N, C-alpha and C positions, 0 to 999 in steps of 0.2 A: 172418712168412713171408719166404722168401728173395727177393732181387732176381733176376729172371730173367737167366740168363747171356747170353741173346741180346740183352737190352737193354744189358748192359755191353759186349758185344763189338762193338756197332755202330761206335763210334769206333775200336776196335782195327783194323778192316779197313783204315782209311785208312793205317795204318802198317805192318801186318804181313802182310796177305794178298797173294798174287802178283798181278801186273798185267802186261798185255801191253805196256805202255809202260815204258821205262826209268824206274827210281825216281830221283827227284831230291830232294835234301835242301834244304829251304827255309831261309832265314835264321833263321826262328824256331826251327829245330831245333839251332842252334849256340849254345853258351855264348859270351858276349862275350869276345873275345880268344883263342878257341880254334878252330882249324880242324881238320877231320877228315881232310883230305888228298885228293888226286886219286883214289886208288884207291877209298876208301870212298864218295866222292860218286857214283860210277858204279854202285854196288851197291844192291840191295834190302836193307832191314834184316836179313832172315833170312839174307842171304849175307855180311853184313859180319863177323859173328863166325866163320862157317864159314871165310871166307877167311884168317882169322888164327889158326886153331886148330891143325889138324894133330895130331901126336902129342905135341908139347911142352905142358907145363902153362902155361895162360894164366890171368892174374889180372885180374879185372874188379871194379871198384868200382860198386856199385849205390847211387845217390844219389837220394833222394826230392826232388822239386822242387815245392814247394807252389805257387809262383807260376805255373807252367805246367802244373800238374796232371799230372805225368808222372814216370817214373823214368828218370834219366839214367845211362848206362853209360860208364865210363872205363876205358881199358886202362892198368893200373898199370905194366906192363913197358915201355910206350911213352911214358913220361913223363906218365902220366895223360891221355892223349889221349882226347878225346870220340869215342865210337864210334857210339852211337845212343841212342834213347829209346823208351819205350812208355808209353801213357796209364795213369793210375790214376784211380780213381773219386771223387776229392775233393781238397781243397786244404789240409786241416789234419791232417797225419799225426800220430797218437798214438804209434805204435810200429812197428818193423820187426824181423823175424827171418827166418832162412832155415834150410832143412833140406837137407843134402847128399844123403841117401839117396833122397828123393822128388823132388829138384831143384825145390823150391818156395820161393817168397818169400811172406811173409805180412805184410800191412799193415793197420793199423787207421786209420779216418778218424773223427775226433771229431765233427765237425759233422754228417756224414751217418750217424753211429752204425753204421758197418759194419766187418766183418772180412772180408778177402778173401784168397784164395790165387791166386798167379800162377805160371805156368810160368817158371822162370828163363831158359830158352833163348829161348822165343818171346814171352814177355810175355802169353800168353793167360790170361784169367781162368778159373780152374778151378772156383771156387765163391765165392759172396759171401753174407753173412748180415747183414741189418739187425737189430741187437740189440734195438731197440725193438719191431719187429713180431714177432720170433721169441721174445723172452724178457722183454720189458717193462723192459729195462735200458738206461741212457743212457751215452754218452761212453766208449767203449772206449779204453784208453790203451796204455801200453808193454807189449806182449805178449811172451811168450817161449815157445819150444817145448821140450818135454822132450828129453833127449838120445837117446831111442829113437825120436823122431820121431812119436809117436802122439798127443800131446795138446798143445793150446795153452792156456796160462794167460793170461787176458785180464782185467786189472784194470778195473773199471767205476767210473770216478772219481766220478761223481755218484750212485752207487747203493750204495756201501759193500759191494760184492759182488765176489768174484773168480769169473769165469766160466771153466769149463774145457770146451773144445770138442774134438771129434774132428778132428785135423788133416787127415784124409782127405776129410771132407765138410762140416765146420762144424756137425755135430749136437752138441747139448749132452750132455756126459758127466755133469757135476754142477756144483754151485756152492756157495760157502759165504761167510759174512759175514767181511769184513775191515774193521774200523772205521778211520776216519781218512782217507777218500777214497783208495782204492787207486790207486796211481800207477805204480810201477816194479816189474818182475819180472825175475828173472834166475836162471840155473842155471849151475853150473860144468861143466867138461868131464867130470868123473866122474859127474855127474848124481845125486849122493846127495841133494841137497836142491833144492827150488825156493824162492827167496828172494822175499818179498813185502813191499814197503814201502808205507806210507800217507803221503800228502803232509802230513797234519795229525796224524800219530801218531808217538809216540816209540819204539815197539817194532817190531822186525823179526820177522816170522812166517816160519817155515821149515816146508815141507810135505814129505812123502814123495811123490815124483812117481809112485810105483806105486799108492799107495792114495788119493792126493789128500787126505790128512789132515794137519792141523797137528801136528807132532811136537816142535817146539822153538820157543822165543822168545828173542830177544836184546834186552837193554835192561831198562828204558827208558833211552834216551839223554837228554841234557839238553834237546835241541831236536828237533823233527820231522825224520825221515829223508828226505833228498832222494836224488839219484843215489848209487849204491853199486857196489862191486865186491868180488871175493874173490880171494885169491891162488891160484896154480895148485895148491898143496897142500891147499887148502880148510881152512886153519887160521885165517885172519884175514879179517874183513870190514872194509872201509874205506868210510866213508860221509860225504858232505856233510851237515851239519846246518844247519838254516835260519839260525840267527843265530850261526854260528861262523866266524871267519876261520881256516880250516884244515879239519880233518876228524876224525871220530870213528873209533874202532877197537873191534872186539869179537873176543875169543877165542872161536871157534865152539864149541870143546869145553867150555871152563870157564864161558863166559858173562861173563868179566871185560870191563869197559868202560874205555876211556881216550880222551883227546882230544889232538890235536896242534894247537897254536896257532901261526899263522904270519902275520906282517904283511908288507905290501909294502914294498919299500925306501923309505927316507926321501926319496931324490932324486925319487921318483915322487909321493909323497904331499904334498910341499911345493907341488905345483901343484894342490892339492885343488880349487880353484874352477874349473879348466879341464880337468884331466885325468881326473877321476872319471867313469866311464861310467854311474853310477847302478845301479839294481837292476831290470833289465828283466824278470826272470822272476816268475811268479806267487808271491805270498806273500813276495817280496823276500828270497831267500836271499843271504847274504854271499858264499858260494862255491857254484858250481853246475857240476857234472859232474866225475866222477872215474873212473879206470879203471886197472887193473893192466896194464902193458905186456907183451904176449906175448913170451916168451923172455927176459925180464929180471926181476930182482928190484927192481922200481921201481913206485911209485905216482905217477901224474900226476893233478893236479887243477887246475881252472881257477879263478882269482880273478875272480869275476863283475864286480867293480867296476873293477879296475885293469888288466886285460888281460895277466895273467901266467899262463903254464903253469908250475906249481911241481912240481918233481921230487923225490921222496923215495926214499931207498935203504932197502930192507927186508932186505938180504942178511945182516946181522948179527943183527938182532932184529926180526921182523915186527910185534911189539907195540909197539916203540919205534923207528919209522922216523926216519932222520936226513935233514935237508935236503941235497940234492945240488946243485941248480942250478935256474935258471928260464929260460924262453923268453919274450922280450918280443914280444907279438903286435902291439903298437902301433908306429907308425912314428916318432912324435915323443913325447918323454917328457912334454911339456906339453899333449898332446892326448888325448882319449878314444879308446878302441879299440872298433870295431865297433858303435857305437850303433845304426846303421840295421838291424842283423841281429837285434836283439832277444835272444831266448833264447840261452843259452850251453851248448855241449856239446862233447865230444871223442870221437873213436873212433880205433882203431888198425888198421893193416893186419895181416894174419895173421902176418907175420914180425916184427912190431914195429918195422919200419924207419921207417914213416911214422905221423904223428899228424895227425888231421883236426879242427881247430876248426870251429865252425859257420859261419864267415864265408867259407868257400871256400878258405882257406889250406891249403897242404900243408907240414907241418913235418918236417924230417929229424930223426927221434928219436935217431939216433946222434950227430949233431953238435950238436943243440939249436938249429938255425938254420932260419929260414923259407926256403923254396925259391921259385923263380920259377913253379912249377907251380900251377895253379888248378883247382878243381872247382866245381860248383854250390854256392852257399851252402845248407847243410842241417843239420838236427839229427839226421836219421835216415838212416844208411847202413850197408851191410855189404859185405865183400869176399867174392867167390866165386871159387874155383879150378876150372878145367875142364881135362880132358884129352880133346881132341876135343869131343864133346857130353856127356861124362860129368862130372857134378859130383863133385868130390873133397872139398873142404873149404869151410867158410864161417866167417866171423868172427861173434862176438857183439858186440852194441852196447856192452856194458859190460865187454868183455874176453872171453877164452876163444876157443878154436879147436875147431871141431867137424867131425868126419868122419874117414874112414879114412886120409887122407894119400895121398902119392904111390904 
């Protein structure tokens, strides 16, 4: 059965509903080291975005904050300034995606076994489904919405099932078995396939999002498939593989498989006893998180142990990328990177200018340098473009830009 919306909305009223008293933002609503400014402090949350919208396109980063059980919103155009937040119904986010046409944000909560839809503008909970009560399935993970905005693919990590829900109301459309602990899902801008990976499985499943039937398989790869991405032309799939320093590649049309092996620089590894961050993610992958940079023929992936963002050029041959550069996320070469933040991920802004590692850093993807800007540490975030209160485009967690544009 569904969680009553009225129950979920009770805490929302503290943040979103009108009040006769001037709205004041408490200290807990600010990210350490970031101030929202005098103008924003005097406004209610519903007025903050409106005050900064107008006719111009505004770009906001929606960042899930597990520690405070909320979604934090940052204005990219204003140097990633914190704008406001709204509550979410749990603290272990499995996945996040958004749909521009319906102006909705979708979030899974693993511990609470819920999938919920939020209004992007107000933060209102539109519907919420407990997957155990409704379907007898546990641990919804990294979900993805079809490009037509009609269906959500929800991998159920502990159930070996992919659940497909109606994005409008959370009703079950269908489901099918996906062996190997279903974990990550993603579709490209063209929407030809939905890609489904299993955390303990070596083969990528591809479905037709119109029929929800498996129509193609890629692999098996040498190791289980972890995060993955696909180039804009939908020719090549790039995937982290659990025990590979580097990433795997698949030609989507032919099914050919290859691997890219890449080791960290020797000046870093010579400090092995002090600099190595360990393997914080489940099942201990050597490299964790990969994405194709929007607007560029580049694949970026993160070295889970050593704190490097490695950049590969795919412009000459997408099946044989060449190493281009790396970004050092650590501050000192003989010290580990980001140990306290645990799991490792990256995401991109819609224009491909910024890269977001999971520790709250903002990386200038054009210069390959860390900036002084900061956001909430998070594994799950998306960018949303607005013109006034109309949603124009959204980003995908593993790459891709979705919506009609300006």
